[in-house]
C-alpha positions in Angstrom: -4.3 -28.6 18.8 -1.7 -26.0 17.5 -3.0 -22.4 18.1 -1.6 -19.8 16.1 -1.9 -16.0 16.0 -1.3 -14.2 12.7 -0.9 -10.6 13.1 -2.2 -8.6 10.0 -5.1 -9.7 7.7 -3.7 -8.3 4.3 -2.7 -10.7 1.6 0.7 -11.9 3.5 -1.6 -12.5 6.7 -4.3 -14.2 4.8 -1.9 -16.5 2.6 -0.2 -17.3 6.0 -3.5 -18.6 7.4 -4.4 -20.2 4.3 -1.2 -22.3 4.3 -1.3 -22.9 7.8 -4.6 -24.7 7.6 -3.9 -26.5 4.3 -0.6 -27.8 5.3 -1.2 -28.4 9.1 -3.6 -30.8 10.7 -5.6 -29.5 13.6 -3.9 -25.9 13.3 -6.5 -23.2 14.5 -5.5 -19.5 13.5 -6.5 -16.3 14.8 -6.0 -13.5 12.3 -5.5 -10.2 14.4 -5.7 -6.9 12.8 -5.4 -3.4 14.2 -8.3 -2.1 12.0 -12.0 -3.3 12.2 -11.9 -4.3 8.6 -9.8 -7.1 6.8 -7.7 -7.4 3.6 -5.1 -4.7 4.4 -3.8 -2.9 1.3 -6.4 -4.8 -1.0 -9.0 -2.6 0.7 -7.1 0.5 1.8 -4.2 0.6 -0.9 -5.7 -0.6 -4.2 -7.2 2.2 -6.1 -10.9 2.5 -6.2 -11.1 2.2 -9.9 -9.2 -1.0 -10.1 -12.1 -3.1 -9.3 -10.5 -6.4 -10.8 -7.6 -6.3 -8.3 -9.9 -5.2 -5.5 -12.0 -8.5 -6.3 -9.2 -10.3 -4.6 -11.0 -9.7 -1.4 -13.3 -12.5 -2.6 -10.5 -15.2 -2.2 -9.2 -13.6 1.0 -12.8 -13.9 2.2 -12.7 -17.5 1.7 -9.5 -17.8 3.9 -11.0 -15.8 6.6 -14.3 -17.9 6.7 -12.3 -21.3 7.0 -13.7 -23.3 10.0 -10.4 -23.1 11.4 -9.6 -19.4 10.9 -11.1 -16.7 13.0 -10.8 -12.9 12.2 -10.5 -10.6 15.2 -10.4 -7.0 14.2 -9.7 -4.0 16.2 -6.9 -5.6 18.1 -4.0 -3.3 18.2 -0.8 -5.1 18.9 2.2 -3.2 20.6 2.1 0.0 22.7 -1.6 0.6 23.8 -2.7 -2.8 22.8 -1.7 -6.4 23.4 2.0 -6.7 23.8 4.0 -9.4 21.7 5.0 -11.0 24.9 1.3 -11.5 25.9 0.4 -13.1 22.5 3.3 -15.4 23.1 1.8 -16.3 26.3 -1.6 -17.0 24.6 -0.6 -18.8 21.5 1.9 -21.5 20.4 3.2 -19.4 17.9 2.8 -15.8 16.5 3.3 -14.8 12.8 3.8 -11.1 12.1 2.5 -9.9 8.8 2.4 -6.1 9.5 3.8 -4.8 6.3 5.9 -1.6 5.8 4.1 1.1 7.2 6.2 4.1 6.8 6.9 6.3 3.7 10.5 6.8 2.6 11.2 10.4 2.7 13.1 12.8 0.0 15.1 14.4 2.7 15.2 17.8 0.9 14.4 21.4 1.9 10.5 22.2 1.8 9.3 18.5 1.9 6.9 19.4 4.8 5.4 22.7 3.3 1.7 22.6 3.2 0.5 20.9 -0.1 3.3 18.5 0.0 2.0 15.0 1.0 3.1 11.5 0.9 1.3 9.5 -1.8 0.2 7.0 1.0 -1.7 9.9 2.8 -3.5 10.8 -0.6 -4.2 6.9 -1.1 -5.5 6.5 2.5 -7.7 9.6 2.0 -9.4 8.3 -1.1 -9.6 4.7 0.1 -11.4 5.8 3.3 -8.6 4.5 5.8 -9.9 5.5 9.2 -6.7 6.9 10.1 -6.6 9.2 7.1 -6.0 12.8 7.6 -8.8 15.2 6.2 -6.3 17.1 3.9 -7.3 19.7 1.5 -5.3 17.8 -1.2 -6.4 19.6 -4.3 -7.0 23.0 -2.7 -7.7 24.6 -6.0 -4.4 23.6 -7.5 -4.3 23.7 -11.3 -0.9 21.6 -11.5 0.4 18.8 -9.4 3.8 17.0 -9.1 4.0 13.4 -8.6 7.6 12.3 -7.5 8.1 8.7 -8.5 7.5 6.4 -11.3 6.3 3.2 -9.6 2.6 2.0 -9.5 1.6 4.0 -6.7 2.6 7.1 -8.5 0.7 5.9 -11.4 -2.3 5.2 -9.3 -2.5 8.7 -7.7 -1.5 10.6 -10.9 -4.5 8.6 -12.6 -6.9 9.5 -9.6 -6.2 13.2 -10.1 -7.4 13.3 -13.6 -10.2 10.8 -13.4 -13.6 12.1 -13.9 -16.6 11.9 -11.6 -18.3 9.7 -14.1 -15.7 6.9 -13.9 -15.4 7.2 -10.1 -18.9 7.5 -8.8 -19.5 3.6 -9.6 -16.5 2.7 -7.3 -16.4 2.4 -3.4 -14.5 5.9 -3.0 -16.0 7.8 0.0 -18.4 10.5 -0.8 -16.3 13.3 0.5 -13.3 12.4 -1.6 -15.5 12.0 -4.7 -16.9 15.4 -4.1 -13.5 17.0 -3.6 -12.0 15.5 -6.6 -15.0 16.4 -8.7 -14.5 19.9 -7.9 -10.7 19.9 -8.4 -9.3 22.1 -11.0 -6.1 20.0 -11.5 -5.3 20.2 -15.4 -1.5 19.3 -15.4 0.0 16.5 -13.7 3.9 15.8 -14.0 4.9 12.3 -12.9 8.8 12.4 -12.4 11.4 9.9 -11.9 15.2 10.6 -11.3 16.3 7.6 -13.4 15.2 6.6 -17.0 12.3 4.9 -18.7 14.1 1.3 -18.6 14.4 1.5 -14.9 10.9 2.7 -13.9 9.0 0.5 -11.5 5.5 0.7 -13.0 4.0 -2.4 -14.6 2.9 -2.2 -18.3 -0.6 -2.8 -17.7 -0.8 0.4 -15.3 1.4 2.4 -17.6 -0.9 1.6 -20.6 -3.8 2.6 -18.6 -2.8 6.2 -18.5 -3.0 6.5 -22.2 -6.7 5.3 -22.2 -8.0 8.1 -19.6 -10.9 10.0 -21.1 -10.0 13.8 -22.1 -6.4 13.4 -20.9 -3.4 13.8 -23.0 -0.4 11.7 -22.0 2.9 13.5 -23.1 6.6 12.5 -22.9 9.7 14.2 -23.8 11.4 12.4 -26.7 14.7 14.0 -25.8 14.4 12.8 -22.1 13.7 9.2 -23.1 16.6 9.2 -25.4 18.9 9.9 -22.6 18.5 6.3 -21.7 20.8 3.9 -23.6 18.5 1.2 -23.2 15.6 3.3 -24.8 17.3 3.5 -28.0 17.8 -0.2 -28.2 15.3 -2.2 -25.7 16.1 -5.5 -27.2 18.3 -6.5 -24.3 16.0 -5.5 -21.6 13.9 -8.0 -19.5 10.3 -8.5 -20.8 8.6 -5.9 -18.5 10.9 -3.1 -19.0 11.0 -3.7 -22.7 7.2 -3.3 -22.9 7.1 -0.2 -20.8 9.8 1.2 -23.3 7.5 0.2 -26.2 4.6 1.9 -24.8 6.5 5.1 -24.0 7.9 4.9 -27.6 4.4 4.8 -28.9 3.6 7.9 -27.1 6.6 9.9 -28.1 6.0 9.2 -31.8 2.5 10.7 -31.9 1.1 14.2 -32.1 -0.2 15.6 -28.8 -3.9 15.1 -28.7 -6.2 18.0 -27.7 -7.7 17.3 -24.3 -8.8 19.1 -21.1 -5.9 17.7 -19.0 -2.4 16.9 -19.6 -0.2 14.0 -17.8 3.3 14.6 -18.4 5.7 11.6 -17.6 9.2 13.0 -17.0 12.6 11.2 -16.4 16.2 11.9 -15.5 15.1 14.6 -12.8 16.0 14.6 -9.3 14.1 16.7 -6.8 16.4 19.1 -4.9 13.9 21.6 -3.1 10.2 22.3 -2.7 9.7 26.2 -2.7 6.7 28.1 -1.4 4.3 30.5 -2.8 3.4 33.7 -1.4 0.8 32.1 1.3 3.6 29.7 2.5 1.9 26.7 0.6 4.1 24.7 -1.9 4.3 26.5 -5.2 7.0 24.6 -7.1 9.6 21.8 -7.3 13.1 22.4 -8.2 14.8 19.4 -10.0 18.4 18.8 -11.2 18.8 17.2 -14.5 20.5 13.8 -14.1 22.3 11.5 -16.6 23.1 7.8 -16.3 26.4 7.0 -14.7 27.1 3.7 -16.6 26.5 1.5 -13.4 22.7 1.8 -13.3 22.4 4.8 -11.3 22.6 8.5 -12.1 24.7 11.6 -11.4 23.8 15.2 -11.4 24.7 17.5 -14.1 24.4 20.9 -12.6 21.5 22.0 -14.5 18.2 22.6 -13.1 14.4 23.0 -14.0 11.4 24.3 -11.8 7.9 22.9 -12.0 5.2 24.8 -10.7 2.8 22.7 -8.4 -0.1 23.6 -6.1 0.2 19.9 -4.9 3.2 17.6 -4.5 2.7 13.8 -3.8 5.7 11.9 -2.9 5.9 8.3 -4.0 9.5 7.0 -3.3 8.7 3.9 -1.4 8.0 2.3 1.9 9.9 0.9 4.8 8.9 -1.2 7.8 8.8 0.2 11.3 10.0 -1.4 14.5 7.2 -3.5 16.6 7.9 -3.2 20.2 9.1 -6.6 21.5 10.6 -7.7 18.2 14.2 -7.2 16.8 14.5 -5.0 14.1 17.0 -4.2 11.3 16.8 -0.5 10.8 19.0 -0.5 7.5 16.7 -2.8 5.8 13.4 -2.0 7.7 12.7 -5.7 8.3 12.8 -8.1 11.1 15.8 -10.4 11.0 14.7 -13.9 10.2 15.9 -17.3 8.8 13.4 -18.7 6.4 10.7 -16.9 8.4 12.0 -17.7 11.8 12.4 -14.6 13.9 16.3 -14.2 14.8 17.2 -12.8 18.2 20.9 -11.9 18.5 21.7 -14.2 15.5 19.8 -17.1 17.0 16.3 -18.5 16.1 13.5 -17.5 18.7 11.0 -20.4 18.8 7.5 -19.6 18.2 8.1 -16.1 16.5 7.9 -15.8 12.6 7.4 -13.2 10.0 5.9 -13.0 6.4 5.4 -10.4 4.0 7.0 -6.9 3.6 8.1 -7.0 7.2 10.2 -10.1 6.4 11.6 -9.3 3.0 11.1 -5.5 2.5 8.6 -3.7 0.3 9.3 -5.7 -2.9 7.0 -7.7 -5.4 3.3 -7.6 -6.2 0.4 -9.1 -4.2 0.9 -12.5 -5.4 4.5 -12.4 -4.3 3.1 -12.9 -0.7 1.8 -16.5 -1.3 5.3 -18.2 -1.8 6.5 -15.9 0.9 4.1 -17.2 3.4 4.4 -20.8 2.5 8.1 -20.6 3.2 7.3 -19.4 6.7 4.5 -21.9 7.6 6.9 -24.5 6.4 9.3 -23.4 8.9 6.6 -23.0 11.5 5.2 -26.6 11.0 8.6 -28.1 11.2 8.8 -26.6 14.5 5.6 -28.1 15.8 6.9 -30.7 18.2 8.9 -27.9 19.9 5.8 -25.4 19.9 3.6 -28.1 21.4 5.8 -28.4 24.4 4.9 -24.7 25.3 2.7 -24.3 28.1 -0.1 -22.2 26.8 -3.7 -21.6 28.4 -6.3 -24.2 27.5 -8.9 -21.7 27.3 -9.8 -19.7 24.3 -7.5 -16.5 23.7 -10.5 -14.4 23.0 -11.6 -14.7 26.7 -8.3 -13.7 27.8 -8.2 -10.7 25.4 -11.8 -9.4 26.6 -10.7 -9.7 30.1 -7.9 -7.4 29.4 -10.2 -4.6 28.0 -9.8 -5.7 24.1 -13.2 -6.0 22.5 -12.4 -7.6 19.0 -14.5 -7.1 15.8 -15.4 -10.5 14.9 -16.6 -11.8 11.5 -20.1 -10.8 12.1 -19.1 -7.4 13.0 -17.1 -7.1 9.8 -20.1 -8.5 7.9 -22.3 -5.7 9.6 -19.8 -3.1 8.3 -20.3 -4.4 4.7 -24.0 -4.0 5.0 -23.8 -0.7 6.3 -21.5 0.4 3.4 -24.0 -1.2 1.0 -27.0 0.8 2.6 -24.8 4.0 2.6 -24.0 3.5 -1.2 -27.8 3.0 -1.8 -28.9 6.1 0.0 -26.5 8.1 -2.1 -27.5 6.6 -5.5 -24.3 4.6 -5.8 -23.2 1.1 -5.1 -21.1 0.2 -2.1 -19.5 3.2 -0.3 -16.9 2.9 2.2 -17.5 4.2 5.8 -14.4 6.7 6.3 -13.7 6.8 10.0 -13.5 4.9 13.3 -16.8 6.0 14.9 -19.0 4.9 12.0 -17.0 1.4 11.3 -17.3 0.6 15.0 -20.8 1.7 15.2 -21.8 -0.6 12.4 -20.0 -3.6 13.9 -21.9 -3.1 17.0 -25.2 -3.8 15.0 -23.7 -7.4 14.3 -25.9 -10.5 15.1 -24.5 -13.8 15.1 
């Protein structure tokens, strides 16, 4: 029997476990997660109003309920938890699927002013992540600036203008729903430093902005025209061409009357966040950019200021080092060869990576499937070597418990699900997420096998 630990229960971890039990005979997999809940960014990153995408949890559930797969939540790996070295003692192999947990920074003055948040912090708050800060995100703000033009930027901009009626049927925590319902944000600016043909959002998410109730989506035709590919999009790849076509449609129509306005801006690079009289963020100063002919942009020396009582920074993610594993700081990934971890350029038998920590924060959820399969193919090819390793014959769960770790098993997760359904019913809603460690672990303790 080959005993494998997969660290991380998001899509990359679940797809890795799935490939292991599908392609490997007699392989048993423990999927470990620092959180008591599975599914990673599908639970804590996908916006609550995107229920179709969130339904992917049903497919991931089938993986974690496989007879040769076991979910062990609330098991931190690294400092303060189980070390990578200890996992290597307990399992024939370990696959790290830990994602890219850190936000990229703008590196400009005023970035840390009160009222300036990373988009990840905002997403964690409205997604009820137990580590989320209890921030006063909207704080009476009338205007907000979202820096970035990827799908996360689209998500947070959309959530700022969503009405209570559309969100109350989702699993958004009650405190976030109440705060957003009481918010007064009427103007949202979503701003990119490059042009519309280089924006990272997908067309489906972009189109969705145009269907928001009582919200006018506005674009600046003159800004769009700065992009040569906007004038003639025929040579663009399909996804970018469709994005440009959507923006063309918005540019060519009269501005509709609406209570809220969502402005999509391009060729503006943030250079400074400035404070209001209370020391809170009050505005963002941008430099106008123009294409440099090589796919990038260059500054023009002309500036524009946008008032903003809230700034959400959505400029990408990067991986963080995990104690005990090599790390390439330049790429934010673990060095590897087809998923095999490299130490000083040589393969480290029994250590593997998949997902963003392997390839960087690229692709969509489905991209994790072939990425995981490549890693598993490498791992299974190493089976003769792995089986020669001397690992304890006893169940690793017993060893973890002996060292003070008390995992939340699948029954505990199911108890959390029941508690969230009961909370929703008590509020006259459907399922409502439990928002903190205390309530999650208390619910898990009610589990019965």
